[in-house]
N, C-alpha and C positions, 0 to 999 in steps of 0.2 A: 225581752229575752235576757237571761243572765249573762253578764259580760264575760265571765270566764268560760262560758259554754258556747263560744262562737265557732271553734274549729274542731270538727270531729276527726277522729282517726280515720284513715282510709286503708282498707285492706289492699295488699299488693297484688295486682293482677298478674297472672302468668301469661307470658307472651314471648314470641320469638323476635329476634332482631334488636333486642335491648343492649345498650352499652352498659358497662359497669357504672358509669356516671348516671345513666338513666335509673338503674336499680337503686343506687344510693339516694338519688333525689326522691324516689318513691318512699324510701325508708324514712325520710324526714316527717312523713305523716303517720308513722307507726309509733312505737314506744320503746322504753327501756334503752339498753345500750345499742340497739339497732339504730334508733333515732340519733343517739349521741354520735355514733360513727359517721352518719351522714352529715351531721352538723360540723364535725371536724373538717370535712372537705370545704364547707362554706367559709369557715374562719380562716383556714389556710389560704383559700382563694382571695379573701379580703387582703391578706398580707401581700400577695403577689400583685394585686391591682393598685395598692396604695403606693403613691409616688415616694421615692427616696426613702424606702424602708429597708432596713438590714434585718434579715431573717437568721436567727440563731437556731442551730439544730443540735440537740444533745441526744446521744443514744448510749444506753448501758446494756448490760446483758450480752449473751453470746450471739449477736445478730449475724455475724459473718459465718461462723460454723453452721448456723441454722438456714443458710441459703439466701441471705438478704443482700449479698454483695452487689449484684447488678442493679437492684432497685436503688440502693444508696448511690451508686455511681450515676444512675440516671438523674436523680435529684440534683446532683452536682452539675452534670453536663448541661442540664436544662435550666440551671440557675433557679431552682425552686428553693434552694437554701444558699446562704451566703457565708456563714461561719460555722464550723463544726467542732463540737467538743465530745470526746468519747474516752473510753477506757483504753489503756495500753493493750489489753487483750484483743479488742476489736481491730486496732491498727495492726497488731502482730498477725492475726489470722488473715487479714486482708493481704498483707505482704506475703505471707506463707502461700496462699492460694495463687497469687500472681507468679510466684517463683515455681509453681508446678505442684505444690502440695495439695492434698485432698482431705476433705472430711467425708466420712462414710455413713451411710444409713446403718443404724445399730438397733439395739433393743434395750430398753430400760430394765426389763426383767431378765437380768443376766447374772452370771457369777463374776463379780468384780475382782475377786482374787485370781480367777483364771485370766482375766484381762491383764492384770498386773504381771503375771508370769510371762505373758506374750508381749508385754510392753505396748499395750493398747490403752489409750486414754479415753475416758467416756465423759461426754457432756449430755446428760439425760439419755436421749436415744440417738446420739451422734458419736461415732468413733473416730479416733485419729491415731496415727502411727507415731509413737514417741521417738523412735529412731529417726524418723523423718524430721520431726521437730528439732531433734538434737543437731542434725546436719544443718538446718536453717539457722539455729542459734550460733553455730560455728561460723557461718557465713557473716552474720551480723558482727560477731566478735572480731573476726580476722580481716574481712574484706570491706564491709561497709564502714566500719569504724575508721578506716584509713582515709575516708573522704571528709572526716571531721578534724577540726583543728584542736590541738592541745591549748589549754589555758584561756580559751575563749569561752565566755559565759553564754551558753545557748538557752533560748527559750525552747519549749517543746515544739512550738510552731516551726522554728528554724530547722530542728532536727527532722521533723516529719516532712518538711518541704524538701530537704536534701534527700530523704529516702524516696519520696515520690519522683524526684528527678532521676535518681539512680535507676529506678524501675522503668521509667519512661525511656531513658536512654537504652536500656537493655531489651525491653519487651514491647515498646511502642505504646500507642494510645489504647490500652486495654481497659476493661470495665473494672475499676478499682477506686476505692475511696482515696487512696494515696495518689494514684496517678491522675485521676480525674481532677482532684483538687489542685495538684501541681499545674495541670494544663489550663485550668480555668481561673487560677489565682484565688482559690477559696482557702482561707486560713484554717488550719487544723490545730487544735489545742488538746493536750493530754495532761491534765493537772495531776494525775497519779501515774506518771510515766514509769516510776520505779516499781510500781505494783504490776509488773508484767515481764514477759520474756524479753521484750525490747529493752527494758531497763536493766535487767540483770545480765543480758548479753553484752551491753556496752560497759557495764560495770566490770565484767571480766577483762575487757581491754585495759582498763586501768589497773586491775589487780595483777594480771599475768603478763601484760606487755609494757607495764610501767608508763601507760599513757596518763594524761591528765585532762580527760574529757569532763566538762563541767556543765551540769544542768541547773539553771537558775530558776527556781520555782517562783520567786518574786517577779521575775521578768515576765512570766506567763500572766500573772495578775495585772501587771502594768499594761502589757500589750492589749489584753482582752478588754480591760476597762476603758482604754482609750477609744476603742471602736464604738462602744455605747456612748461615750462622751461626745464623739463627733457626730453620731447619727441623730437625725431629727425624729425618726420613728423607728421602733424596733419591734420585732415579733419573735416568739419562741415556739419551737416544736420539740417536745420531749418524748422520746421512746424510752420508757422506763424512767428511773430517777437517779439516785445515787450521786456520786461526785460530779458527773457532767451537768446534772440539773442545777445543783447548788452553785457550781462555778459560773454558769450563765446567769443565774439569779443575782449573784453578788455584783455582776458588772453594773447593774442598774443602781445598786446602793452606792457603789464607789463613784459612779458617774454623777449621781445627784450630789454627793459630798463635794466633788471637785468643781462642778459647774454652778452649784447653788441653784440649780433648776431641777424640776422633776424629770428624771430620766427613766422612770419605771416603764416596763415593757408595755406596748400598746395592744399587742395581739398575743394570744397564748393558746396552744393546743397541747394536750397531754394524753398519751396512751399509757395506762398503768394498770396493774392488778393490786397495787398496795393500797391499804386503807388508811385514812387520816387518823383514826382513833388510837393507833399505836404510837403516834407522836413522831414518827420518822419522816424525813424529808421526801422520800420517794412517794409517799402517800399524801403529802401535804397538798391541800386544795389551793386553787388560785385565790380564793377568798382569803385564806390565811396569809398567803404571800402578799396580799394588799396591805396587811397591817405592817409589813416590813418596808413597804415602798418598792417591792420587787416587781409587782404587777400593778398597772395603773388602775385606779378606782373606776374608770369608765372603759376598761379594756374589753375588746371582743374576745371572750375566753370560753373554752369548752374542754371538759375532761371526759374521756371514754374509758371505761373500765373493761379492758380487753387485752388478751395476750397479743403481743406485738406482731408475731409472725402470721397472725390471722388478719390484723388490721392493715399492716403496711402494704401488702400486695394490692389490696382493694383500693386503698386511698391513693396510692401512687398511680395506679391505672386510671382512676377517675380524674385525677389532676391532669394526667397526660392527655386524656380525651378532651377535657374542658379547655386546656390552654394550648392546644396544638396550633402552632403558627402565631401565637400571641407575642407581642413585643413588650417585654417587661423592662422597667428602668432598674438596672442592677448596679450595685456598688462595685467599684474597683478599689484596691487597697495598695497604697504606695508607702512602703516601709523605709523611712529615712531617719538615721540618727536617733534610734529608740523612740520614734514617733510614727504615727500613721496618718496619712491624708486620704480622705474619702472623696471620690468623684463618682458620678452616676452617668450611665449611658444606656440607651435602649438596645436590647438584645433580643433577637427572635428565639423563642423557646421551642 
């Protein structure tokens, strides 16, 4: 028999009582992006089972307005991810919803000039009230900024930790990237902090209130790279690409420079719709990343070309079913004097 013809595809049977994990397991014997979606669950599972592994999670795009907030909070609470990098917009919208703001079902086939007259902002088929955004921006500018010190050089991690604490103190343990990360000790990084309403709201505190709030972008690079330097094994999960993806990728390059040992990421999962032939990082394959030393040459890696709001609910539910009650060895981060110490302890998921 020909060696490459040993495993036939298996049509998915229709039946009752299947879990999402069951269905995705059956999809591993199909083809195209259905099979790739199933394989992402397996690679992510390997990360969770591997001892002393730090899992980086990068997400770009408008995931919070699209209704992904509780799924992301679940990943944090169950420690399926350990360090998060995202856009300022996602952290802003997370905070906005926790504070009572809403995103609304809309229609992409609309008159945007009419929306502008009504001060309604559109994200494809999602609407938001710009007046409500403005109220929240004012809270960040006037109230939250008072919890930050003048003349202290903050990393984005420190500001987001302070914001998570403020919301936990006010609203309790709600489903939120910011609050859940604060509660679970999961570091958050936002390398493009100024490219968001979070950034310009705090800038207004400097401009209008004569504050001197300082965001040190180099401190972000230093703190994040130290995590990968200290970790014996790392995995990455990317929802989309952009700045969050590159920021995580570069931690392995810096860590390898600093330690003079290979610190390229050992596991990699990517959900994207971008193509590699345009040359952009969002579509960059993990094979290409191996040439830079960002992904290990023997990494367990899989890319699924799929829109994230389709993939994420299915994958997270499959992981929840697969790891219910499992005890994972999770990292804890002790930040002292511009350094970080990693320790690991078993935690029930």
